[in-house]
N, C-alpha and C positions, 0 to 999 in steps of 0.2 A: 326485615327491611333495615338497611343501614343508612346512617345519616352522613352527609358530607363531612361533618366534623370527625366522625369515627374513621372514615377513610383517610382523611388528612393525617390524623394521629397515627394510624397504622402505617401509612407511607413514611411518615417521619421516623417512626420506630424502626422500620425496616432499613431505612437509609442509615440511621445511627448504628444499628447492628452491623451493617456491612462495613461502615467506616471503622468500627472498633475491632472487628475480627481481622487480625493479621495486618493492621494498617501499616506496620513497618516493613512487611514483606511483600506488599502488593503495590502496583502503580497507583498513584492518587486517582480518585474518582471525582467527576464533576458534580457539583451540587445539582440536585433535581431542578430542572427548569432552566439551567444555564447553558445547555448544549448549543442552542442557536447562536448565542452571543459568542461563545468560544469558537464555534465553527467559522463564523464570519471573521473573527480576528485571526484565526489560524490560517485560513485561505489567503487573507491579505498578506500575512507574513510569508507564506509560500511564494507569493507573487514577487517578493523582493529578493528571492534567492536566485543565483545565476542560472540554475537549471529549473526554474519555477514551473515552466510549462510541462516538463517531464514529471516533476513531483506532483503537480496537480492531477495529471492524467493517471499516474500510479495510484494516488489516493482515492480518486473518484471512480476509476474504472477497474481497479485491481491490478495485480502484477502482470508483467508481460509474459505471454505464453510463447515458448519457442515453437516455431513451425517445422513441419517436415518438408524437406527439399528433395525433389526428384532430380537425380544426376543422370543426364542422358547417356546412352551407350556411346562408346567410342569404338569405331571400327579398327580392325587390325591393320598395322602397317608393316613395312619391312623390318623395322627395329623394335616394335612392341606388339604384344598380343592384344586381342580385342578385350575391351572392358564392358561387361553387360550393364544395363541400366540398373541403378539401385537407389534406395531411399535412405537419407541421412537426416539428422536433426540439425537445424540452423545453428551456426556458431557465431561468435562475436565478429569473426573475420568476414562473414557473409551477410551480416545485418546492415541495414541502412543506418546512417548516423542518427536519424530521429529515433529509430527503434532501439539502437544501442543506448542512447540517453535514457529512454523509457525503461529499458531493462536494468541499467545500472543505478537508476534513482530509487529502486525499491528499498535498498538497505537504508538509505538516508530518510526516506519517507517513514519507514517503521521506527527508526530512531527518534525522529521528530515527534511522532505520535506518542511513543512510550515515555519520552522524557517530560511530557506534559508542559507544553509551552504555557507559561503563566501570564499574569496580567501585564508583564513588561513588554509585550509585543506592541 
């Protein structure tokens, strides 16, 4: 049977080991128990950005997935042959402006998370 003190010491040792191992080569890590505070500050910061809605959606729901689009068949005319129905992947030109903002915000969202927004928010 373990005691709460032993678990606390073990968690602290694990945290210290993680922080010491390659600390110059890895992104900074949050102190254990600080995630809720950081998340709240981070989401408030996201709301101040010009594309805050798209960033929030990208962070909370994941990146935008391109849809497949069915292009209907075009019958033959005097000047052009018939074009059969085909399937293609959605492009930036065919996206709605809301989906385009969502799609393009992924890079910024990743950058903001990896650069660790500190206490200055």
